[in-house]
N, C-alpha and C positions, 0 to 999 in steps of 0.2 A: 235382247227379247228377255223380258221376266222370267221367272222360278217357273209363275204362275201359268206364262203365256206358255212356257215350253210344255208343263205339264197338260196342257190342252191341246197344244199340237203334238203331244204321245197319243192322245186319247181318240185324236183325226185321225191320225194313222194306221194308229190297232184299228178301228173299225172297219177302215178301208182293205187291210193283210191281216186276219185274224189267224196267222203261223203253226198257233198252238193248237188249232182242229186238225190239221193236217194228220191223218192215219201214218204209221212206218211200218216195214216191213225189213227196216233191222234197226240195231240198235245205237239211240241218239247220242250223237257224239258232240260233248261238252267242254269245251275250254275255258278255265277259270284262271283271271290273272290274279294274283294274289295267293296265301295260304294262311291267314288270318280265321277269325272264329268266324267270318261271315263264309268264306271261302270251303272251310272245313266240313259246316255245317250244312251247308250245299251239298259237298261233294259227297256225304253218307248219304243223303238222301237222297240225290239224282243215282246213288249204286245200288240202292234200295228198289230202284225205280228200273232195273235195268239200263241206265244208261251208263257209256263209256266214258270217264272224264280224265283230263287231263289239266292238272293245276300247272301253271309257271310262276318261279319264284322267285326275283332277285336278289332277294337276303336270305334271311336268317328262317327256315321252317318253320311255322304259327305263328308271325306276324308282329305286331306290338302288346298285347294283351301279355302273354304269356312270357314275350323273350325283354320289353327294354319298359315297358309300361305298369297294368296294373298288379303283377303278382311279384315283380322286384318292390316294385314302390308301397304296398303292403307291408313286405316283409319289413322292410327300412323303417315304417312308420312302428310295426312292432315293435322292432328294436330301442326306437328313439324313446316310445311310451315308457318301457322298461327302466331304459335309461333316468328319464326323468322322474320315475315313482322314485326309485332308488334314492335319488339325489334329494324330492320335495314330497311330500304326502301331506295331507287331510291328518296324517294317523303321529305325526313326528312325533306329539309330544308322548307316545306311548311306545312306538317304534326307533329306535334310532336309525337314521338316513347318512348317508355319506357318500357325495361325488364319487359314480363310479369312476374307474381307468377304462376309458373306450376301445378297441383293439379294431379302428375302421376295417382294415385289411380282411380281417379273421370274419368279420360281420357280413363281409361283401365275398367271399366264399362261400360261406354259409349261404346266403341270400342266391347267387352264383348253383351251387348245388342243386336247393330245391329249382331252380328256372329248367335246368336242364333236364331232372327227373319227372317233372310235368310235362315239358314241351317232348321227353321223348313217349312218354304213358298215355298224353292226350294230340299228338299232332303225327309224330315220325311212326308210331307201333300201327298207327292205322292206316295207312300209306304198306306198309310191309307185309299187313295182314290183308289187304283188299285186292282181287284180283283186277279189278275194275276200275280202278283211282292210281295212276301216277305222277309223280315228281319233271318237271324238266327246271333246272336250272339257270334262269337266263332272263335278260331285259324283252319283255317283250311288246312288238307295236304292231297296232292292225296297219295288214297291207291294202285289207277291205274288208267287207262284215262277214266274211266266212274265212279270213284266214291271218294267223297272226305269224308273224316274224319276231325269230327270238333269238337274239345274239348272247352265246355264252360267254365265260369270262374269258376264256380263250381267243375272244374275238370269231368266233365262228358263229355262223349263220344257218338254222335252218327255216323251215315254214311247216305249221302245225294248223292243217285244215279242219273246219268245226262245223257242223249244223248248226250249232245257238253258246250263245256263249252269256256267262256274267264276270263280271268284271268288280273285283271286291280287293282293290291296290291300296285299302288304308289311307293313312296320313301321315304326314309328317312336319317336326317342330316347323313354324312361320318363322323366320328371322327378318325382323325389322332392320329397314334401311338407316340405322344409323354409320353418319362415319366414322371409320377409322375401328367398327368392330369385324369387319371381315377378314381384317390383316391379325387377328388376336385369337388366342387359343381358347376362346370363351364355351363354356357348357350348355347343352340342351339339358333335357332331363336324363336323354342316352348317357353322356356322360357322368351325371352327376349321380345316377343309380350305379355305373362301374366304378367308379372312383375308390382308389386304395389307400388314400388320406383325406382326412378330413380338414377341409382349411381354416385357417384362424381367424378370413375374413370372409366370409359370403355375400355376395353382392346379387341381391335374384330382383329380375327386372320384368312384374308380371303381376298381375289381381285376380287371378282365376284359380280354380282349382290344381294345376301343377303346382304353378307359383307357391300359394300356401302350403299346401300339404308338403313338399320338399322346403319350405326355407322351414317350417316347425320342427322338423323331420331334423334338418342337420343344426340348429339352435340347439334340441334338447339332447344333441349326442355329443355340444361343446363348441361350436361353432361358434362367435360372434354373424350376425347377420343382419345386412338393411336389404328392407324390400322396398323397392319404386314402384309404383301406381300409376301407368297414366292418367287415369281417373279415379273411381273409389275403388274397394273392393270389391270383389263380386259384382260388378257392375251390372248382369246382367237382372240381380235377386232383389227381394225388399230388400229397400235400405236399412231394417232392422236388423238383417243377417250380417252383410256388412259389417254395420257399425259393431255389431255383438263380436265376434269374432274377429276384429281390428283391436281392439280393447282388450280381448283377450290374448293375443297376442302382444302387443305392448307388454301386459302386467308378467309374460314371460323372459321379458327382455329383448326383444326385436324392437327395432328402430324401423318406424315404416314412415314412408314419405306419399302423400297421395296428393294426385292432381298433378304430377310430374313426369315428363319424358326425357329420356337423356338423350343430349345433343352431343354429346361424342365420347367414343370412347380410345383409350394409351394403354399402349402394353409396356414394358419398360425391359423385357425378358423375366420377371419376377413379379412383378404387382401390377394388376390395373386402376388407371386414375379413369372414373369418370362423373363426366361434367353433367348435372341433373340441377336444373332453376338453378344455374349459377350458383351453385355450391360442387367444390370438388370430391369426390368420395373417392377413398383408396382400399384396395382389399385384393386380400390375394387369389379370388376366382371370381366369373362373375355366370352368372345362371341366367340364358335368357329363356324365357316361360312367357312368351305373349301367344301361343293359340297355336295353330295346327293348320296347315293346307294341305286338302285332297292332291291325292298323290297322280295326278290324269295326266300333266302337261306332257309326257316324254311316251303318252301309249300310243301318238296318232289316231285320235278319236274320230277327227273331221275325216280318215280313209274309211270310217266305217258309219258314216252318219250319225253319231251319237255327240249330241250336246253337251256342253257344260256352262253355268254360271260364273257371273263376271269374278267370283270366287279360285274357279277352278273346278267347283262341285258339281255332279252329274245329279240334274233332278227326275226324281224316278216318280212315280205317281204310286197309287196303294197297293198294287200286284208287283211294284220293282222294276216294271218295265222304262226302259230308257225310249229316247226319242224313235230304235230303228228296234222291229220289231222280234228279230231275233238274239238282241242282247239285253240282258237285264244288269242294275248295279243293286250293289247293299254293302253294306259300312259305312264308315269312312267320309271313304269317294263319294260320298252321294249328300242331298241335301237331307237328311234325317239325324238325328241326336244321334252324338257320337260314343254311344254307349257300347260296351261288346254284349251286353247282352242284347240290345237293339238287336246292331251288327248279326247275332246267330239267329234271332228272330227271322231276320230278314232275311236271311241267307238259305235258311229252310223254306220260307216260302216263296222266294225266287224258285229255288230247285223244284218246288209242287208246280208251279207254270212255266219253270220249264219244261216240263212231262207233260203237259198238258191241262195243268187244273187251274183254277179261278181261286186262288187264296189270297185275303187282305191283309198287310201286316194295321193293325189296327194300332195308331199310337194315340188317342186320344187321352189314355192313361200311362204317363210313364215317370217311376219314379225317379230323383236322381241323390247320390250320396258323394258329399266331400267329406274325405279320409283326414281331416283335424281331429284335434281333439280338445275341446267338444266336436263331435263330428255336427255335419250338415246335410238336414234330410229334407228333400221337397218332394213335393206332389201337385197338380193340377195348377190352378191357377191362383197366384198371388193378389191380395187387392189391389193392386194397380191393373195387372190384366183385368180381372173379374171386370172392373169397370169399364174398362178400353172394349169389353167383348159387350157391352148394353146390361151387364146384372146388376140390379142393385142390392148389393152385399153390407151383412152385417159382420162385425169380425171381433174374436176375444184373442190376448193374449196370455197365458198362462207364463208367469215367471217360474222356474223351476224350484224354489224356494215354497211351492206349491205340491209339491209331487214327492211322497216317502220316500220311493227307493234314493232321488236325490239329495234327501236330508238323512237316510240311512249310510249315505257314502260320504258327507259334508261335502259335495262337488255341487252347489248348485247355480251354476254356469249355465244362463242361455234361456231357452224359453221355444212354447209351442204355443202355435198361432192358427188359429182356425178360421177359414173364409166361407160363408154359406151367403146362400140365397136369401133374399129378406123374404118374400110370397112364401117359399114352401119350406124353408128351415134347410134345403140340400147342401150338402158338404161341396164345395167346390174348389178346393185347396186345403194343403197343411203344409206350413213350414216350421222346421223344429233347429234350434241349435239345440243340443244333448249329448251328453254320452249316452251311444247306442243309437242313436237316432235314426243312424243306418240301416238297425233293426225292426224301430215302431214304423218308421217310412211306408211298410210294407203293408202293415193294418192299414193304412189311411189310404193307399192306394187300392186296396178291395173294399172300405167302405166309399169313398168315389165310384170306384167302378160297377158297383151294386146302388150307387144312387141314394143310400143310405144319410136322414136326416142328421143334423148335430143332436135332435133328441132320440133318435135312433139309437146313434151313437154314445149316448149318457146313460143311455137304458143295458148295454151291453156289458154282461161277465168279464170282470178284467183280473187276471192274478193280479193280489196285492204286492207291493213291494217289485214290482217291474215299471221299468221306464214307459213302456208302450200304456202300463196303469197312468200316466199323465193325458194319452187322446181324450181318456174318459173323462177325467177331472178339465180338461180345457171344453168339452163340449159340455158340460155340468153348468159352466160360468155363463152360458148362455141366458138358463133362467134361476141360477142359484149364485149364491157369496161360499163358493166351498171353504174360504177361512172359517167359515161357522160349520163345516161339515164333521165327522169324529172320522178318524182315522183312512178306514174303506166304508164308507159310507156309499150305501146304494143308489 
């Protein structure tokens, strides 16, 4: 059954049995599988609503983002940026530069200390200070739609009865079925972020955000990097984005092989030999970054009547309801976008609905950021998606040599592209490859949310010598030649 068909079934089931409308005389008992962003957002809201919450976590409290994802990767990327600027910058004629000596073990210790600090402050302390939130360490599996069986590290099992449940089990790296790979000490992003040493030659397999961010970070810290991409870089994005970031990475010294698959992997105890497209590539580390898979296979969802799609993800409707009216789901284990801020928003709304509410998760405008340098920011529809959706579109692409802040930085790599509807001029989407694109994209998200036209955007006041001013300039290109304007022409 397709995800759309599953959601239709969810709606019909819930019309027959609206469990959330039943009044309660005792505190609602809610089980949450997982302890990441979605789980904690839900637990906090559930406790505020008077529920008794039990979270079940098989790994480290806090889930992916704080432990092995967003936080440590951005620390690594920031350190790599410092190393890169110290070695080379547009101002080297006036400020002497020299390749830095990188102590990866010391950097990793600093990174881990901040991870542990945030995990303690934002996750563990919440449980410690909450009377109605408790945590059980162990692997959860549904016995039926009101009972979990939990196996602890010592092998002992216990049962947990619940009134309703939230599945927030997250996702893990998906490992492709490459001959020889499973018998080697390959890295996923988890091992790469925990590494105490820098590889001499790192081979990276993948072309999406995890592969790009980590490949560039290790390159800037001093590793030689070969990136192998099965199709093209950022294949689900506008072609211009992938083309731009690919050339930028090549200019920094990365070797990139697109349209290739790894056919065979060998490891001799010291080095990897990878066969891809008839070429043998030798490196001392291999990072597999070919996507993520929902953590649902071991949950026994069939015993609870919770359906999944062909990839193991749980289809949910806009209220975060699964095919079982007593069980909701949020975060990377679902079919929703895999962003921690989406997960947290979903967790909060799922909690409100578990308590009897009727809150929708609006995913009509979802900004995204890839933390390469320059960053990649996207929101709304790109040109291809807009046309496929039936819009007549008009687009403009502003190169950054037209943005005063980029000129002042002596860094004009990248562009800002606006997609608008022809008839109304309404802004439909923005794609940016630029320094601080992650900061400017939220302004674009708000413009799309409020259904601004490109003329509306062009007429707004933007502070001069900021990257976000590039949005105004890009909007002005629909009616003007911005090269003929003075620096801060309104």
